[in-house]
N, C-alpha and C positions, 0 to 999 in steps of 0.2 A: 886433573882432579875432577871426578864426577860431580855434577850438580844435583840438587834435589829433583829437578825436572828430568835429568838423564835417568835417575834411579826410579822415580815414580811415574814418569810420563806426563806429569802435570806441573804447572807453575804454582807457586804459593799465592793464593788468592788474597785480595784485599777486600774485606767485607765489613758492613756495619753491624751485622748480627751473625752469630754462629750458624753454619749450614744446618739445615734440618735433617739431612741424611748423609753425613760424611762417611767415608770408607776408612777402614783401619789403616793408619799410617798417614792419612791426609793432614796437611798443615795449612793454616790460614792465619792472616793478621786481622784482628778485630779492631776497627778504628774507634768504636765506641768505648771499649775497655782499654784500648791502646796496648793490647796484648797479642803475643804470638802464641797460637794455640794449635793443638793437634788431637787426633783421636787415637788413644792408646788402649791398653788393657789394665784393669785394676788388679792390684796384688791382694787386696782385702775387700770385703764387702762394705758398703756404706749406704746410709740413708741420706737423701738430699731433699730440700724443700722444693715442691712443685707449685703450680698455680692453685690458689684457694678456691673452694667451692663458692658459688654465687649465693647459695643459701646454707649457712652454717647449721649443722644438725648432728644429732647422735641417735642411736637406736635405728640406724638406716640399713637398707639393703644395698648390696653391691655385687658387681660381677665384671667380666671383661679382662682386659690386659692393661699393661702400664701405658701403652700408647693409644688405647681404645677402651677406656673404662666407662662404667655406667653406675651412677648413684641414684637411689630412688627411695621415696618415703622418708620416715624418720621424724624426729621432733626437733624443730628449730630452736634457736637460743631463747626465744620468748614466744609463747603461743602453743596451740595444740598440735597434735599429729598432722602430718602434711601429705601432699601428693606429688611434690616437686620431683622432677627427673632432670639429671644433668649428665652430659657426655664429655669425656676427657680425651684430648687429642695428643697427650704427651707433654703439654705445657699449660693448657688453659681449659676451664670448664665452660660449656655453653648449655643453655636450656634446651631440654627435649620435651616430649609430650608428657603431660601429667598422668599419674596413675588414675584409674577410674574410682578406686576405693582408698579413702584416707586411712593411713595406718603407720605405725612404727613397730619396732621389735619383730620385723619380718625377716625372711631369708630370700636369697636369690641365687641364680646360677646362669650360665650361658655367656653370650657375647654382647657387645654393644648394639649390634643389629639383630640379634636373636636372643633376647634376654627373657628370664622367667622370674616372676615375683610371687611369693606364696606365704600364707599364714600371716601372723602379726595380730595387732589389736588396734581398734579405732580409739582406744582409751580405756583405762580402768582394767577390770579383770576379764573383759569380753575377748574371747579368742576367735579368730577368723579362720575359715577354710578357703577363702577366696584365692584363686590363682589368676595371674594376668601374664600375657605374652607381649613382648615388645618387638616391633618390627623395624626399629630404627627411627621412627617418627612418632608412633602412637602405640598405646596399650589396648589390647582387646582381652575379653574374659576367656579363660580356659576352664578346664574341669576342676572342680573343687577337691581339696584334700579330703580324705575320708575321716581324718581326725583334725578338727580345728585346734590350733595352738599358736603360741607366740614364744619368742626367744628360742626358736628352733634353728637348725643349720641346714644348708643346702649345697649341693655339688652337682657336677655334670653339665648337661646342655639343655636347650629348650625342648628338644624332642626325646631326651633321655636324662631326665632330672632325678635327683635323689633328695629326699627330705627326711630328717631324723631328729629325734629328741624334741625338746621344748616343753612348754607347760600348757595344760588344757584349761585350768589346773586340774589335777595335780601334775607333777613332773612325769614325763612319759619316756619310754624306750622305743616307741613305735617308729618304724621306718616305712617310707612309701616311695614308689617308683613311678615316674611320669613318662608316658609314652608318646606325648605330643597332643593328646586329647583328654586323657583321664589318668587318675592315680590308682595304683593297686598296692596292697600291702606286701612288704618284703619281710625279712627276718628282723626281729627286735634286737636292739643293742644289748650287750651284756650288762651295762650300767645305765639306768634311766637318768637323764640329766637335761638341764637347759643351760642357756647362756654359754654354749659351746661354739667351737669353730669347725670349719670343714675344709677339705681339699679333695681333689681327685674326680672320679667319674662315677657313673651309676653302677658299673661293674668292678670298680677298684676305688672305693671311697675311703675317706679317713675322717674319724671323729676325734676332735682334739679338745682336751680339757673340759671345762664347764662346771656346773654346780649340780651335784646329785641330790641334794636336799638342803632346805633352809639357806642360811647365809654362809655357805662354805664353798670351797672349790676343790677340784680334783686334778691330778696330773695324769689321769688315765687316757690312753690312746687306743682306739679300736680300728680295725681294718675290715672293710666290706668287700666280698667277692662276687656280689650280684645276687646272693641268696642268704648269706649269714655273716655275722660279725665274729671276729676273733681278736684276742688281746694283742696289741702291738707294744712297742717299747714305751715306757712311761716318760713323760716330760720331766725335765729337771726341776721345774717349778709348778706347783699346783696353781691353777689360774682359771678364771671365768671372765665373761664379757670381752673375749679376745677376738681377733680376726685371723683368717688363714688364707693361704694361697698355694698353688702348685699341685703336685700329684701325690699318689699314695706312697711312692718311693722317693720323692724329692719335694717335700713339703716345707712350708715356712709358717710359723706362728708369730704373732706380734701384738703388743699392747695387752690390755686386760686389767683384771683386778686380782691381786693375790695378797701378799703382805704389803699393803699400800697399793699405789697405782704404778706399776712398773713400766719401764721403757724396753724391757727385755725382748729380744728376738731369739727364737730357737729354730734349728734346721733338722729335718728328719730325712734319713737315708733309706727308710724301709724297715729298719730294725731298731735304731736308737736315735735319740735327740742330742744335739750339741748346742751350746749357747753361742749365739752370734752377736753381731754388733747391735747397739741400742738404737731405738728410735730417738729422734732429736727432742720429741716432746712426749711425756708420759700421758697416756690416755686409755680409756676404755669405751666400750659400746661404739666402736668404730666400724667402718666398712673396709673391705679389701678385695683385691683381685690380682691376677697375674700369675707368675711362676716363682719358683724358689730363687732364681737368679735375677728376676726382673719383676718385682712386686710393686703394688700400689696400696697405700694406706690413706684413708680420707675420713674426715669428720671425727666425731667422738666427743667425749666429755673428759675433764671439766673445762670450764671457762673458755678461753679464746681458741681452744683446739677444735671447736666445732666446725670450722671452715678449713682447717689446715690439711694440706695434702703433702705426703712424703713419698718419694720414689726410692726403691731399694735396688741396687745393682750389686750382685754377688761377685765374689772373687773370680777373675777371669772374664768379667763382662767388659765390653767396650765402654770407655769413659773419656770425656773431654778433659784434657789437662792443659794448664797454662805453662808454656815453655819459658816465657820471659815477659817482662812488662808489668803493668799494674794488676 
Protein backbone atom coordinates (compact mmCIF):
# COMPACT_ATOMS: atom_id res chain seq x y z
CA UNK A 1 0.00 0.00 0.00
CA UNK A 2 1.42 3.36 -1.01
CA UNK A 3 2.17 5.85 1.75
CA UNK A 4 1.73 9.62 1.66
CA UNK A 5 5.48 9.98 1.18
CA UNK A 6 5.42 7.54 -1.76
CA UNK A 7 2.65 9.55 -3.43
CA UNK A 8 3.79 13.12 -2.68
CA UNK A 9 7.52 12.62 -2.20
CA UNK A 10 7.52 14.27 1.23
CA UNK A 11 6.76 13.25 4.80
CA UNK A 12 3.98 14.72 6.91
CA UNK A 13 5.71 17.51 8.81
CA UNK A 14 5.18 18.22 12.50
CA UNK A 15 5.13 22.02 12.98
CA UNK A 16 4.06 24.52 15.64
CA UNK A 17 2.52 26.89 13.07
CA UNK A 18 1.07 26.39 9.60
CA UNK A 19 3.61 26.63 6.72
CA UNK A 20 3.74 30.07 5.10
CA UNK A 21 3.85 28.74 1.52
CA UNK A 22 2.39 25.22 1.38
CA UNK A 23 1.83 23.49 -1.95
CA UNK A 24 -1.47 22.02 -3.07
CA UNK A 25 -1.96 18.59 -1.47
CA UNK A 26 0.64 19.16 1.27
CA UNK A 27 -0.31 17.79 4.71
CA UNK A 28 1.16 18.72 8.10
CA UNK A 29 0.43 18.28 11.81
CA UNK A 30 0.11 21.50 13.84
CA UNK A 31 1.15 20.85 17.44
CA UNK A 32 -0.31 24.17 18.64
CA UNK A 33 -3.84 23.43 17.45
CA UNK A 34 -3.28 19.64 17.70
CA UNK A 35 -4.71 19.29 14.21
CA UNK A 36 -3.83 17.46 11.03
CA UNK A 37 -4.10 20.01 8.23
CA UNK A 38 -3.62 20.23 4.49
CA UNK A 39 -3.83 22.62 1.55
CA UNK A 40 -6.87 21.91 -0.61
CA UNK A 41 -9.17 23.79 -2.98
CA UNK A 42 -12.27 25.65 -1.79
CA UNK A 43 -15.61 24.68 -3.32
CA UNK A 44 -17.19 28.08 -2.50
CA UNK A 45 -15.82 31.54 -1.82
CA UNK A 46 -15.41 32.74 1.77
CA UNK A 47 -14.24 35.73 3.81
CA UNK A 48 -11.93 35.02 6.75
CA UNK A 49 -10.50 37.31 9.41
CA UNK A 50 -6.93 38.53 8.96
CA UNK A 51 -4.62 40.63 11.12
CA UNK A 52 -6.05 43.93 12.38
CA UNK A 53 -4.73 47.31 11.31
CA UNK A 54 -2.44 48.94 13.84
CA UNK A 55 -4.41 52.17 13.43
CA UNK A 56 -8.14 51.57 13.08
CA UNK A 57 -9.68 54.00 10.58
CA UNK A 58 -12.26 54.67 7.87
CA UNK A 59 -12.31 56.84 4.70
CA UNK A 60 -8.83 55.49 3.95
CA UNK A 61 -6.98 54.70 0.73
CA UNK A 62 -5.73 51.28 -0.22
CA UNK A 63 -4.08 49.21 -2.94
CA UNK A 64 -1.94 46.13 -3.49
CA UNK A 65 -2.74 42.45 -3.09
CA UNK A 66 -3.98 40.09 -0.39
CA UNK A 67 -0.41 39.18 0.60
CA UNK A 68 1.13 42.61 -0.06
CA UNK A 69 -1.48 45.23 0.80
CA UNK A 70 -1.12 48.95 1.49
CA UNK A 71 -3.38 51.16 3.66
CA UNK A 72 -2.88 54.92 3.98
CA UNK A 73 -4.55 58.06 5.31
CA UNK A 74 -8.10 58.03 6.64
CA UNK A 75 -9.78 59.02 9.87
CA UNK A 76 -8.91 57.07 13.04
CA UNK A 77 -11.47 56.01 15.62
CA UNK A 78 -10.92 59.26 17.50
CA UNK A 79 -9.15 62.31 16.18
CA UNK A 80 -8.71 64.15 12.87
CA UNK A 81 -7.59 62.91 9.46
CA UNK A 82 -4.24 61.11 9.47
CA UNK A 83 -1.08 60.27 7.54
CA UNK A 84 -0.44 56.71 8.78
CA UNK A 85 0.62 54.08 6.25
CA UNK A 86 0.61 50.33 6.93
CA UNK A 87 1.80 47.31 4.93
CA UNK A 88 0.16 43.88 5.00
CA UNK A 89 2.11 40.65 4.47
CA UNK A 90 -0.81 38.24 4.35
CA UNK A 91 -1.16 37.88 8.12
CA UNK A 92 -0.18 41.12 9.87
CA UNK A 93 0.12 44.89 9.31
CA UNK A 94 3.32 46.84 10.03
CA UNK A 95 3.98 50.57 9.91
CA UNK A 96 5.28 52.15 6.73
CA UNK A 97 6.29 55.71 5.88
CA UNK A 98 3.70 58.40 6.60
CA UNK A 99 1.95 60.40 3.90
CA UNK A 100 3.35 63.91 3.56
CA UNK A 101 -0.20 65.37 3.38
CA UNK A 102 -2.77 64.64 6.09
CA UNK A 103 -6.06 63.50 4.54
CA UNK A 104 -9.00 61.15 4.33
CA UNK A 105 -11.61 60.37 1.64
CA UNK A 106 -8.73 59.83 -0.81
CA UNK A 107 -8.15 57.22 -3.51
CA UNK A 108 -5.23 54.98 -4.37
CA UNK A 109 -3.88 52.43 -6.82
CA UNK A 110 -0.74 50.45 -7.57
CA UNK A 111 1.22 48.02 -5.40
CA UNK A 112 2.75 47.90 -1.93
CA UNK A 113 6.15 48.98 -3.28
CA UNK A 114 4.84 51.30 -6.00
CA UNK A 115 1.66 52.89 -4.67
CA UNK A 116 -0.18 56.06 -5.64
CA UNK A 117 -2.35 58.24 -3.36
CA UNK A 118 -4.40 61.15 -4.73
CA UNK A 119 -7.20 63.55 -3.86
CA UNK A 120 -9.00 63.58 -0.54
CA UNK A 121 -9.54 66.29 2.05
CA UNK A 122 -7.62 67.52 5.13
CA UNK A 123 -11.03 68.03 6.75
CA UNK A 124 -14.29 69.78 6.02
CA UNK A 125 -15.29 70.72 2.46
CA UNK A 126 -11.75 71.42 1.23
CA UNK A 127 -10.80 69.21 -1.73
CA UNK A 128 -7.17 68.28 -2.44
CA UNK A 129 -5.40 67.78 -5.77
CA UNK A 130 -2.26 66.40 -4.10
CA UNK A 131 -0.71 63.20 -5.45
CA UNK A 132 1.93 61.13 -3.65
CA UNK A 133 4.01 58.16 -4.80
CA UNK A 134 5.12 55.35 -2.46
CA UNK A 135 8.39 53.53 -3.07
CA UNK A 136 8.05 50.87 -0.39
CA UNK A 137 9.41 52.96 2.49
CA UNK A 138 8.42 56.60 1.97
CA UNK A 139 6.08 58.92 0.05
CA UNK A 140 7.18 61.63 -2.37
CA UNK A 141 5.07 64.26 -4.12
CA UNK A 142 3.91 63.62 -7.68
CA UNK A 143 1.96 65.79 -10.11
CA UNK A 144 -1.30 67.29 -8.87
CA UNK A 145 -4.72 66.27 -10.16
CA UNK A 146 -6.17 68.84 -12.56
CA UNK A 147 -9.43 68.70 -10.57
CA UNK A 148 -9.18 68.68 -6.77
CA UNK A 149 -11.75 66.30 -5.23
CA UNK A 150 -12.56 63.80 -2.49
CA UNK A 151 -14.60 60.57 -2.31
CA UNK A 152 -13.16 59.72 -5.74
CA UNK A 153 -12.08 56.32 -7.08
CA UNK A 154 -8.75 55.07 -8.42
CA UNK A 155 -7.44 52.16 -10.49
CA UNK A 156 -4.31 51.13 -12.36
CA UNK A 157 -0.65 51.48 -11.41
CA UNK A 158 1.74 54.15 -10.14
CA UNK A 159 2.87 54.97 -13.70
CA UNK A 160 -0.51 54.39 -15.38
CA UNK A 161 -3.14 55.50 -12.88
CA UNK A 162 -6.81 56.36 -13.33
CA UNK A 163 -8.86 58.76 -11.18
CA UNK A 164 -12.58 59.35 -11.68
CA UNK A 165 -15.65 60.78 -10.01
CA UNK A 166 -15.69 62.37 -6.59
CA UNK A 167 -16.80 65.70 -5.19
CA UNK A 168 -15.11 69.05 -5.65
CA UNK A 169 -17.89 69.89 -4.59
CA UNK A 170 -20.16 69.51 -6.58
CA UNK A 171 -20.14 65.84 -7.65
CA UNK A 172 -18.14 65.35 -10.84
CA UNK A 173 -17.81 62.92 -13.78
CA UNK A 174 -14.23 64.00 -14.54
CA UNK A 175 -11.70 61.26 -15.37
CA UNK A 176 -7.93 61.76 -15.28
CA UNK A 177 -5.00 59.58 -16.35
CA UNK A 178 -1.58 59.59 -14.64
CA UNK A 179 1.55 58.88 -16.65
CA UNK A 180 4.04 58.75 -13.81
CA UNK A 181 4.63 62.50 -13.49
CA UNK A 182 1.42 64.35 -14.41
CA UNK A 183 -2.35 63.95 -14.85
CA UNK A 184 -4.24 64.57 -18.10
CA UNK A 185 -7.98 64.59 -18.68
CA UNK A 186 -9.68 61.52 -20.12
CA UNK A 187 -13.31 60.95 -21.09
CA UNK A 188 -15.99 61.85 -18.54
CA UNK A 189 -18.17 59.18 -16.94
CA UNK A 190 -21.73 58.93 -18.18
CA UNK A 191 -22.99 59.42 -14.60
CA UNK A 192 -21.31 61.93 -12.29
CA UNK A 193 -20.95 60.39 -8.83
CA UNK A 194 -18.87 60.16 -5.67
CA UNK A 195 -18.43 57.50 -2.96
CA UNK A 196 -17.88 54.89 -5.70
CA UNK A 197 -15.52 51.92 -6.06
CA UNK A 198 -13.04 50.99 -8.77
CA UNK A 199 -11.33 48.03 -10.40
CA UNK A 200 -9.11 47.44 -13.40
CA UNK A 201 -6.46 49.46 -15.20
CA UNK A 202 -6.01 52.80 -16.96
CA UNK A 203 -7.12 51.31 -20.29
CA UNK A 204 -9.69 48.87 -18.89
CA UNK A 205 -11.22 50.49 -15.83
CA UNK A 206 -14.45 49.87 -13.96
CA UNK A 207 -16.60 52.38 -12.02
CA UNK A 208 -18.85 50.66 -9.50
CA UNK A 209 -21.86 52.08 -7.66
CA UNK A 210 -21.59 55.35 -5.78
CA UNK A 211 -23.82 58.35 -5.12
CA UNK A 212 -24.91 60.50 -8.09
CA UNK A 213 -26.53 63.24 -5.98
CA UNK A 214 -27.51 63.93 -2.40
CA UNK A 215 -27.87 61.06 0.04
CA UNK A 216 -28.78 58.32 -2.40
CA UNK A 217 -26.97 55.50 -4.18
CA UNK A 218 -26.82 53.92 -7.62
CA UNK A 219 -26.29 50.42 -9.00
CA UNK A 220 -24.71 51.79 -12.19
CA UNK A 221 -21.51 50.27 -13.53
CA UNK A 222 -19.37 51.81 -16.28
CA UNK A 223 -16.40 50.47 -18.26
CA UNK A 224 -13.44 52.60 -19.48
CA UNK A 225 -11.40 51.72 -22.57
CA UNK A 226 -8.66 54.31 -22.19
CA UNK A 227 -10.60 57.16 -23.77
CA UNK A 228 -14.33 56.83 -23.04
CA UNK A 229 -16.84 55.22 -20.68
CA UNK A 230 -19.70 52.92 -21.69
CA UNK A 231 -22.46 51.39 -19.56
CA UNK A 232 -21.78 47.94 -18.09
CA UNK A 233 -24.15 45.57 -16.33
CA UNK A 234 -25.96 47.06 -13.34
CA UNK A 235 -25.22 45.79 -9.85
CA UNK A 236 -27.94 43.85 -8.05
CA UNK A 237 -27.94 46.39 -5.21
CA UNK A 238 -27.65 50.17 -5.39
CA UNK A 239 -24.77 51.05 -3.06
CA UNK A 240 -22.23 53.75 -2.10
CA UNK A 241 -19.18 54.00 0.17
CA UNK A 242 -18.10 50.52 -1.00
CA UNK A 243 -14.74 49.03 -2.03
CA UNK A 244 -13.64 47.12 -5.11
CA UNK A 245 -10.93 44.80 -6.40
CA UNK A 246 -9.95 42.89 -9.53
CA UNK A 247 -10.18 43.69 -13.22
CA UNK A 248 -12.78 45.00 -15.66
CA UNK A 249 -13.85 41.46 -16.56
CA UNK A 250 -13.36 39.84 -13.14
CA UNK A 251 -14.24 42.38 -10.44
CA UNK A 252 -15.37 42.17 -6.84
CA UNK A 253 -17.37 44.75 -4.85
CA UNK A 254 -17.89 44.58 -1.09
CA UNK A 255 -19.24 46.56 1.84
CA UNK A 256 -20.89 49.96 1.51
CA UNK A 257 -24.17 51.67 2.31
CA UNK A 258 -27.45 50.84 0.63
CA UNK A 259 -30.57 49.85 2.47
CA UNK A 260 -28.69 49.85 5.76
CA UNK A 261 -25.05 48.78 6.01
CA UNK A 262 -24.76 45.56 4.02
CA UNK A 263 -22.25 42.74 4.16
CA UNK A 264 -22.99 41.92 0.55
CA UNK A 265 -20.33 40.94 -1.99
CA UNK A 266 -20.93 40.99 -5.73
CA UNK A 267 -18.85 39.51 -8.58
CA UNK A 268 -18.62 40.91 -12.13
CA UNK A 269 -17.71 38.85 -15.20
CA UNK A 270 -17.53 41.67 -17.71
CA UNK A 271 -21.25 41.80 -18.46
CA UNK A 272 -23.28 41.02 -15.32
CA UNK A 273 -23.06 40.96 -11.52
CA UNK A 274 -23.88 37.99 -9.30
CA UNK A 275 -24.30 38.03 -5.53
CA UNK A 276 -21.47 36.34 -3.65
CA UNK A 277 -20.78 35.42 -0.03
CA UNK A 278 -21.13 38.04 2.70
CA UNK A 279 -18.42 39.85 4.61
CA UNK A 280 -18.25 38.71 8.23
CA UNK A 281 -18.81 42.29 9.42
CA UNK A 282 -21.04 44.94 7.83
CA UNK A 283 -19.13 48.13 7.08
CA UNK A 284 -18.75 51.11 4.78
CA UNK A 285 -15.99 53.60 3.88
CA UNK A 286 -13.44 50.76 3.88
CA UNK A 287 -10.27 50.07 1.90
CA UNK A 288 -9.68 47.21 -0.51
CA UNK A 289 -7.24 45.53 -2.85
CA UNK A 290 -6.38 42.30 -4.62
CA UNK A 291 -8.27 40.29 -7.20
CA UNK A 292 -11.73 38.78 -7.60
CA UNK A 293 -10.57 35.45 -6.15
CA UNK A 294 -8.02 36.81 -3.66
CA UNK A 295 -9.21 40.13 -2.22
CA UNK A 296 -8.46 42.17 0.89
CA UNK A 297 -10.92 44.36 2.86
CA UNK A 298 -9.69 46.57 5.70
CA UNK A 299 -10.81 49.36 7.97
CA UNK A 300 -14.20 51.01 7.68
CA UNK A 301 -17.06 52.11 9.89
CA UNK A 302 -18.99 51.76 12.14
CA UNK A 303 -17.64 50.92 15.58
CA UNK A 304 -15.01 48.20 16.02
CA UNK A 305 -14.73 47.52 12.27
CA UNK A 306 -12.22 50.35 11.87
CA UNK A 307 -9.24 48.00 12.38
CA UNK A 308 -10.78 44.80 11.01
CA UNK A 309 -9.16 43.03 8.05
CA UNK A 310 -10.85 40.28 6.03
CA UNK A 311 -9.43 38.10 3.26
CA UNK A 312 -11.57 36.73 0.43
CA UNK A 313 -10.71 33.46 -1.29
CA UNK A 314 -13.01 32.63 -4.18
CA UNK A 315 -14.22 29.23 -5.28
CA UNK A 316 -11.33 27.18 -6.63
CA UNK A 317 -8.76 29.03 -4.51
CA UNK A 318 -6.22 27.12 -2.41
CA UNK A 319 -7.37 26.96 1.21
CA UNK A 320 -6.06 25.38 4.41
CA UNK A 321 -8.41 22.71 5.74
CA UNK A 322 -8.42 20.84 9.04
CA UNK A 323 -8.48 17.09 8.41
CA UNK A 324 -8.74 15.92 12.01
CA UNK A 325 -8.17 17.08 15.57
CA UNK A 326 -9.23 20.28 17.30
